C-alpha positions as CSV (number, residue, x, y, z in Angstrom):
1,M,-30.3,-19.9,39.8
2,G,-26.6,-19.7,40.8
3,A,-26.2,-23.5,40.3
4,K,-28.0,-23.3,37.0
5,E,-25.8,-20.5,35.8
6,S,-22.8,-22.5,36.9
7,M,-23.9,-25.5,34.9
8,V,-24.4,-23.4,31.8
9,S,-21.1,-21.7,32.0
10,E,-19.2,-25.0,32.5
11,K,-20.5,-26.0,29.1
12,Y,-19.5,-22.7,27.5
13,P,-18.5,-22.4,24.7
14,T,-20.7,-24.9,23.0
15,K,-20.4,-23.4,19.5
16,P,-17.9,-21.4,17.4
17,I,-17.0,-17.9,18.6
18,T,-17.2,-15.0,16.1
19,V,-14.3,-12.6,16.0
20,I,-15.1,-9.3,14.4
21,V,-12.1,-7.6,12.7
22,P,-12.9,-4.0,11.9
23,F,-10.4,-3.8,9.0
24,A,-9.8,-5.7,5.8
25,A,-8.0,-9.0,5.4
26,S,-4.2,-8.7,5.8
27,A,-4.4,-5.7,8.1
28,S,-2.5,-6.2,11.4
29,S,-5.8,-6.8,13.4
30,D,-6.7,-9.5,10.9
31,I,-3.3,-11.1,11.1
32,I,-3.6,-11.2,14.9
33,A,-7.1,-12.7,14.8
34,R,-6.0,-15.4,12.4
35,A,-3.0,-16.3,14.5
36,L,-5.2,-16.6,17.6
37,E,-7.6,-18.8,15.6
38,K,-4.9,-21.5,15.2
39,S,-4.8,-22.4,18.9
40,A,-8.5,-21.5,19.7
41,Y,-9.8,-25.1,19.7
42,K,-6.8,-26.2,21.9
43,H,-7.5,-23.6,24.6
44,L,-11.3,-23.0,24.3
45,G,-12.6,-26.2,22.9
46,Q,-14.3,-24.3,20.0
47,P,-13.0,-22.6,16.9
48,L,-12.9,-18.9,16.2
49,V,-14.6,-17.6,13.1
50,V,-13.0,-14.4,11.8
51,V,-15.3,-11.9,10.1
52,N,-13.9,-8.8,8.5
53,M,-16.0,-5.6,8.7
54,P,-13.9,-2.8,7.3
55,G,-15.0,0.8,7.1
56,G,-15.3,4.1,9.0
57,A,-11.8,3.9,10.4
58,G,-12.9,0.8,12.3
59,T,-16.2,2.1,13.5
60,V,-18.3,-0.2,11.3
61,G,-16.9,-3.3,12.9
62,M,-16.8,-1.8,16.4
63,N,-20.5,-0.7,16.1
64,E,-21.3,-4.3,15.2
65,L,-19.3,-5.6,18.2
66,A,-20.8,-3.1,20.7
67,G,-24.3,-3.9,19.5
68,A,-23.9,-7.7,19.6
69,K,-25.5,-10.0,22.3
70,P,-23.1,-10.2,25.3
71,D,-23.2,-13.9,25.5
72,G,-19.6,-14.7,24.8
73,Y,-20.1,-15.8,21.2
74,T,-19.1,-12.4,19.6
75,I,-15.8,-10.8,20.4
76,G,-13.7,-8.4,18.4
77,V,-10.2,-7.2,17.8
78,V,-9.8,-3.6,19.0
79,G,-7.0,-1.0,18.9
80,V,-6.5,2.5,20.2
81,G,-9.2,3.6,17.7
82,A,-11.8,2.4,20.2
83,I,-10.6,5.3,22.4
84,L,-9.9,7.8,19.7
85,Q,-13.0,7.7,17.6
86,P,-15.5,8.8,20.3
87,L,-13.3,11.8,21.0
88,Y,-14.3,13.1,17.5
89,G,-18.0,12.8,18.5
90,Q,-19.3,10.8,15.5
91,T,-19.7,7.3,16.8
92,R,-22.9,5.3,17.4
93,Y,-21.4,3.9,20.7
94,H,-19.0,5.2,23.2
95,Y,-16.6,2.3,22.8
96,P,-14.7,2.6,26.1
97,T,-17.9,2.1,28.0
98,A,-19.9,0.0,25.5
99,L,-17.1,-2.6,25.2
100,E,-15.4,-4.8,27.8
101,P,-11.6,-5.2,27.6
102,L,-10.7,-8.9,27.8
103,A,-7.0,-9.1,26.8
104,K,-4.3,-6.8,25.5
105,V,-2.4,-8.9,22.9
106,V,0.4,-6.9,21.2
107,S,2.0,-3.5,21.1
108,S,3.0,-2.0,17.7
109,P,5.2,0.9,16.7
110,T,4.2,3.7,14.3
111,I,6.6,3.7,11.3
112,V,6.8,6.3,8.5
113,A,8.2,5.1,5.2
114,C,8.5,6.1,1.5
115,L,9.7,4.4,-1.7
116,T,13.5,4.3,-2.1
117,D,13.3,6.3,-5.3
118,K,12.4,9.4,-3.2
119,P,15.2,11.8,-2.4
120,W,14.7,11.7,1.4
121,K,17.0,9.5,3.5
122,N,15.6,10.6,6.9
123,L,12.9,12.7,8.5
124,N,14.9,15.9,8.5
125,E,15.4,15.7,4.7
126,L,11.7,15.0,4.3
127,V,10.8,18.0,6.4
128,S,13.2,20.3,4.4
129,Y,11.6,19.1,1.1
130,A,8.1,19.5,2.4
131,K,8.8,23.1,3.5
132,Q,10.0,23.8,0.0
133,H,7.0,22.0,-1.6
134,P,4.0,22.7,0.7
135,G,1.1,20.4,0.1
136,E,2.9,18.3,-2.5
137,I,3.4,15.3,-0.3
138,K,0.5,13.0,0.5
139,F,0.6,10.4,3.3
140,G,-1.6,7.3,3.4
141,H,-3.0,5.7,6.5
142,N,-5.6,3.3,7.6
143,G,-8.5,5.6,8.2
144,L,-9.6,9.1,9.2
145,G,-9.0,9.7,12.9
146,T,-7.1,6.4,13.5
147,A,-4.0,6.3,15.7
148,V,-1.6,6.5,12.7
149,H,-3.5,9.4,11.2
150,V,-3.2,11.2,14.5
151,T,0.6,10.5,14.4
152,G,0.8,11.9,10.9
153,E,-1.0,15.1,11.8
154,M,1.1,15.5,14.9
155,F,4.3,15.0,12.8
156,A,3.1,17.8,10.4
157,K,2.2,20.1,13.3
158,E,5.4,19.4,15.3
159,T,7.6,20.1,12.2
160,G,5.6,22.9,10.8
161,I,5.0,21.3,7.4
162,T,1.9,20.9,5.2
163,I,1.3,17.3,4.0
164,K,-2.0,16.0,2.8
165,Q,-3.6,12.9,4.5
166,V,-5.2,10.2,2.4
167,P,-7.4,7.7,4.4
168,F,-8.0,4.2,3.2
169,R,-11.2,2.3,4.1
170,G,-9.6,-1.1,3.9
171,G,-6.6,-0.2,6.2
172,E,-2.9,-0.9,5.7
173,P,-3.1,-3.2,2.6
174,E,-4.8,-0.4,0.7
175,S,-2.5,2.4,1.9
176,L,0.5,0.2,1.1
177,A,-0.8,-0.4,-2.5
178,A,-1.3,3.4,-2.9
179,L,2.4,4.0,-1.8
180,L,3.7,1.3,-4.2
181,G,1.6,2.7,-7.0
182,G,2.9,6.2,-6.5
183,H,-0.5,7.7,-5.5
184,T,0.9,8.7,-2.1
185,Q,4.5,9.6,-1.2
186,L,4.5,8.4,2.5
187,I,2.8,5.8,4.6
188,F,2.2,5.9,8.3
189,S,1.8,2.3,9.5
190,Y,1.9,0.4,12.8
191,N,2.4,-2.9,11.1
192,P,6.1,-3.7,10.3
193,A,4.8,-7.0,8.8
194,V,3.3,-5.4,5.8
195,L,6.5,-3.4,5.1
196,K,9.1,-6.0,5.9
197,E,9.5,-7.7,2.5
198,Y,9.5,-4.4,0.6
199,V,12.2,-3.1,3.0
200,K,14.2,-6.3,2.5
201,S,13.9,-6.0,-1.3
202,G,14.9,-2.4,-1.3
203,T,11.6,-1.0,-2.5
204,I,10.7,0.8,0.6
205,R,12.8,3.0,3.0
206,I,11.9,3.4,6.6
207,L,12.5,7.1,7.7
208,G,11.7,6.9,11.3
209,V,9.8,5.1,14.2
210,A,7.7,6.9,16.7
211,E,9.0,5.0,19.8
212,E,11.0,5.9,22.8
213,N,13.7,3.4,21.7
214,R,14.8,1.8,18.5
215,L,13.1,-1.4,17.4
216,T,14.6,-4.8,18.0
217,I,12.7,-6.2,15.0
218,P,15.1,-7.9,12.5
219,G,15.6,-5.5,9.6
220,F,14.4,-2.4,11.5
221,E,17.1,-2.2,14.2
222,D,18.9,0.7,12.5
223,V,15.9,2.9,12.0
224,P,16.3,6.1,14.1
225,T,13.4,7.2,16.3
226,F,11.6,10.5,15.7
227,K,13.2,11.9,18.9
228,E,16.7,11.0,17.7
229,Q,15.9,13.2,14.7
230,G,14.8,16.1,16.8
231,I,11.0,15.4,16.6
232,D,9.4,15.1,20.0
233,I,6.8,12.4,19.2
234,A,6.7,8.9,20.7
235,F,3.7,6.6,20.6
236,N,3.1,2.9,21.3
237,F,-0.2,1.5,20.1
238,W,-1.8,-1.7,21.4
239,T,-4.2,-4.3,19.9
240,G,-6.4,-6.5,22.0
241,I,-9.6,-8.4,22.3
242,A,-12.9,-6.9,23.6
243,A,-16.5,-8.0,24.0
244,P,-19.9,-6.3,24.3
245,K,-20.5,-5.0,27.8
246,E,-22.3,-7.1,30.5
247,M,-21.1,-10.5,29.5
248,P,-22.0,-13.1,32.3
249,L,-19.1,-13.4,34.8
250,A,-18.7,-17.1,34.4
251,E,-18.5,-16.9,30.6
252,K,-16.1,-14.0,30.8
253,A,-13.8,-15.9,33.2
254,R,-13.7,-18.9,30.9
255,L,-13.1,-16.8,27.8
256,T,-10.4,-14.7,29.4
257,Y,-8.7,-17.8,30.7
258,G,-8.7,-19.3,27.2
259,L,-7.4,-16.0,25.6
260,R,-4.6,-15.8,28.1
261,Q,-3.5,-19.3,27.1
262,M,-3.8,-18.4,23.4
263,V,-1.8,-15.2,23.7
264,N,0.9,-16.8,25.7
265,D,1.1,-19.9,23.4
266,P,4.7,-20.2,22.2
267,E,3.6,-20.6,18.6
268,F,1.5,-17.5,18.7
269,K,4.3,-15.5,20.3
270,E,6.8,-16.8,17.7
271,N,4.4,-15.9,14.8
272,M,3.8,-12.4,16.1
273,E,7.5,-11.7,16.7
274,K,8.3,-12.9,13.1
275,L,5.8,-10.3,11.9
276,G,7.4,-7.5,14.0
277,M,4.7,-7.4,16.7
278,S,5.6,-7.5,20.4
279,V,3.3,-9.8,22.4
280,Q,2.5,-8.0,25.7
281,Y,-0.4,-9.7,27.4
282,L,-2.6,-7.9,29.9
283,G,-5.7,-9.3,31.6
284,P,-9.1,-7.6,31.8
285,E,-8.3,-5.4,34.8
286,D,-4.9,-4.2,33.7
287,F,-6.1,-3.8,30.1
288,G,-9.0,-1.7,31.5
289,D,-6.6,0.5,33.4
290,R,-4.6,1.0,30.2
291,W,-7.9,2.1,28.4
292,I,-8.5,4.7,31.2
293,A,-4.9,6.0,31.0
294,D,-4.9,6.2,27.3
295,N,-8.3,7.9,27.2
296,K,-6.9,10.6,29.4
297,K,-3.7,11.0,27.4
298,L,-5.4,11.0,24.0
299,S,-8.2,13.3,25.1
300,K,-5.4,15.9,26.0
301,I,-3.6,15.4,22.7
302,V,-6.7,15.7,20.5
303,K,-7.7,18.9,22.4
304,E,-4.2,20.5,22.4
305,T,-3.5,19.8,18.7
306,G,-6.9,20.6,17.4
307,I,-7.0,17.3,15.6
308,A,-10.8,16.8,16.3
309,E,-11.6,20.1,14.5
310,L,-9.2,19.2,11.7
311,I,-10.9,15.9,11.2
312,A,-14.3,17.4,11.2
313,A,-13.2,19.9,8.5
314,Q,-11.6,17.2,6.4
315,K,-14.7,15.1,6.6
316,N,-16.8,18.0,5.3
């Protein structure tokens, strides 16, 4: 049996591998998947086929991934939402245990921005305005209960302001369109790539970044952190690749080896850095440890801030 399994796994993969992206085209997770796709044949001997399944703050796609056959032919792009969503109690699967971490790919900052025609030049001016106009400001984000939504709610709680959240099913492209169209006044995003050209053209102003240190991304170096502006919030979100639990070990080994080569491919790194994403590869074990640590951290945050109750009330 062992010899037979070995022979089968040596042939793996023998057909294209489906990559589920739980957000719409042009979202950061989609950009990452399509960048990996370019070097897939070189490192795996088979192409990747990207399938977008937006909806439910990523849960539609993650449910499809968790319920797929664990044969190595269905993998998916996952973010911190895989940990956050089960904390709210409304998911079909408990993703941290139903999914298998294969590779952490990038880390992304959370950025808050507005149109340049708004009177706020920084977060403190925004907070002052919001206190004088409670409930007037709406912020867009990529889905109810997502990491950027949590950051937005934490920002409101930390500063004592009332701002209305507006989730978008399709992710960042839709929330950006709402900002540009004047339907929302702020955007919380973890994808500098979608904002970069608008910042460059003077359409969008970045008010702050929820990082420990300022960004090194060209065009974003002068943006002050939340902490520099007296707001005690710092988050760094990751995006990686996962598979349904219980994939055969030989197939997992071959797939993770290929993913490591793809993530560390110079062209992939260059493409990600141009888009403002920091490539930070972690293998299955280290990525799994990160899941455990973040689960503990986010469970505490959700409990202490009452975000779970807030989300339940907003959904009703």
